C-alpha positions in Angstrom: 0.0 0.0 0.0 1.1 3.6 -0.5 0.7 4.7 3.1 -1.4 7.3 4.9 -2.8 9.6 2.2 -4.8 12.8 2.2 -7.1 12.9 -0.8 -9.0 16.1 -1.7 -10.6 16.7 -5.1 -8.0 15.8 -7.7 -4.9 15.9 -5.4 -3.3 13.2 -3.3 -0.7 14.0 -0.6 1.3 11.3 1.1 1.3 12.1 4.8 3.5 9.2 5.9 4.6 5.8 4.7 6.9 4.5 7.4 7.4 4.4 11.2 10.5 3.4 13.1 12.4 2.9 9.9 9.9 0.3 8.5 7.7 1.0 5.5 4.0 0.3 5.6 2.9 -2.7 3.6 -0.8 -3.0 4.4 -2.2 0.3 5.7 -5.7 -0.7 6.8 -8.0 1.4 8.9 -8.2 5.0 10.0 -10.0 7.4 12.3 -9.4 11.0 13.2 -9.7 12.4 16.7 -11.1 15.9 17.4 -7.6 17.2 18.1 -6.6 16.2 14.5 -4.5 13.2 15.4 -4.9 10.4 12.9 -5.0 6.9 14.2 -4.4 4.0 11.8 -3.2 0.5 11.4 -0.6 -1.2 9.3 -2.0 -4.8 9.2 1.4 -6.1 8.2 4.8 -4.3 7.8 6.1 -7.4 6.0 3.4 -8.4 3.5 1.3 -6.4 1.1 -2.3 -6.9 0.1 -1.4 -9.3 -2.7 0.5 -11.5 -0.3 -1.4 -11.0 3.0 -2.2 -14.7 3.3 1.5 -15.3 4.0 1.1 -13.2 7.1 -1.5 -15.7 8.4 0.5 -18.7 7.3 3.7 -17.4 8.9 1.9 -16.8 12.2 4.0 -14.0 13.4 2.8 -10.5 14.5 3.8 -8.0 11.9 0.9 -5.5 12.6 1.2 -2.1 14.1 -1.2 0.5 15.5 0.0 4.1 15.0 -0.8 7.8 15.1 0.1 10.6 12.8 0.1 14.3 14.0 -0.4 16.5 11.0 0.8 19.6 12.9 4.3 18.1 13.6 4.2 15.5 10.8 5.2 12.9 13.4 4.3 9.2 13.0 4.3 7.2 16.3 4.0 3.4 16.8 1.6 3.1 19.7 1.4 -0.7 19.7 3.6 -3.1 17.7 4.0 -6.8 17.2 0.2 -7.5 16.8 -1.5 -9.9 14.5 -3.2 -8.3 11.4 -4.3 -5.0 13.0 -7.3 -3.5 11.4 -10.4 -1.4 12.4 -9.9 1.8 14.3 -12.5 4.0 16.1 -11.8 7.0 18.4 -14.2 6.8 21.4 -17.1 9.2 21.6 -15.5 11.1 24.5 -12.0 11.0 22.9 -10.6 9.2 26.0 -9.3 6.1 24.1 -9.0 4.5 20.7 -10.5 1.1 19.9 -8.8 -1.2 17.4 -9.2 -4.8 16.3 -6.5 -7.5 16.1 -6.4 -11.2 15.8 -5.2 -12.9 18.9 -3.6 -15.7 16.9 -4.1 -16.3 13.2 -4.3 -20.0 13.7 -4.6 -21.2 17.3 -2.2 -24.2 17.8 -4.6 -25.6 20.4 -7.2 -26.1 17.7 -9.6 -23.5 19.1 -9.7 -21.6 15.8 -9.3 -17.9 15.3 -9.7 -15.7 18.3 -10.2 -12.0 18.0 -9.5 -9.2 20.4 -10.7 -5.6 20.2 -8.4 -3.5 22.3 -8.4 0.1 23.5 -5.5 2.4 23.9 -5.5 5.3 26.3 -1.8 6.1 26.1 1.1 4.8 24.0 2.0 1.3 25.2 -1.1 1.0 27.4 -3.5 -1.5 25.9 -6.6 -2.8 27.6 -8.9 -5.5 26.4 -12.2 -4.0 25.1 -13.9 -7.2 24.1 -12.7 -10.7 23.0 -13.7 -14.0 21.6 -15.9 -12.4 19.0 -17.6 -14.8 16.6 -16.1 -15.3 13.2 -13.5 -12.9 11.9 -14.8 -9.3 12.3 -13.4 -6.7 10.0 -13.2 -3.0 10.9 -14.8 -1.1 13.7 -17.2 1.8 13.5 -18.8 4.0 16.2 -22.5 4.9 15.6 -22.4 8.1 17.6 -24.9 6.7 20.1 -22.8 4.4 22.3 -22.5 1.3 20.0 -19.4 0.1 18.3 
C-alpha cells in the first residue's frame, strides 16, 4: 500500500509511509480524533495486500497501531507486534481509541481464530475491550450513540 494519504478533489498527498524505519505494507483502517491526530493500522509491515495470506501462514505478529500528527508531521508506533491489526475507532469522549486485532491467526490448540478488540489510552497502554468475537470481524465503527 502507499501509506497514509490525504485525498482532496484531484490531489493526493502522502502524509506518511513508514514508522521506526519500517515502510507500511498493508495500511488498513483510519479514524481522526477531534484534536486532528490520525489513528491508523498497518496490518502487516512485512506483506502487502497481494501476499497478505502469508502473514497468516507465517503466524508472526507483523501488525502495528499508529498515530500521525499533521501539525508536527510525526508518526508514532503506539502498539507493535500484533496480528493483522485493522479497524480503528476513536471513542465518543476522545478518551481512548479502539482497534481490532487477531489474537492468533491459527490457534495451535485447535480452538480456531480468536479476535480481540483493544483500547489504547496512552502509547503502550492496551486494555482488552472485548474478546472471543464470533467469526472474523473486519473493521470497527462507532455509531455516535454508544454502540461500536
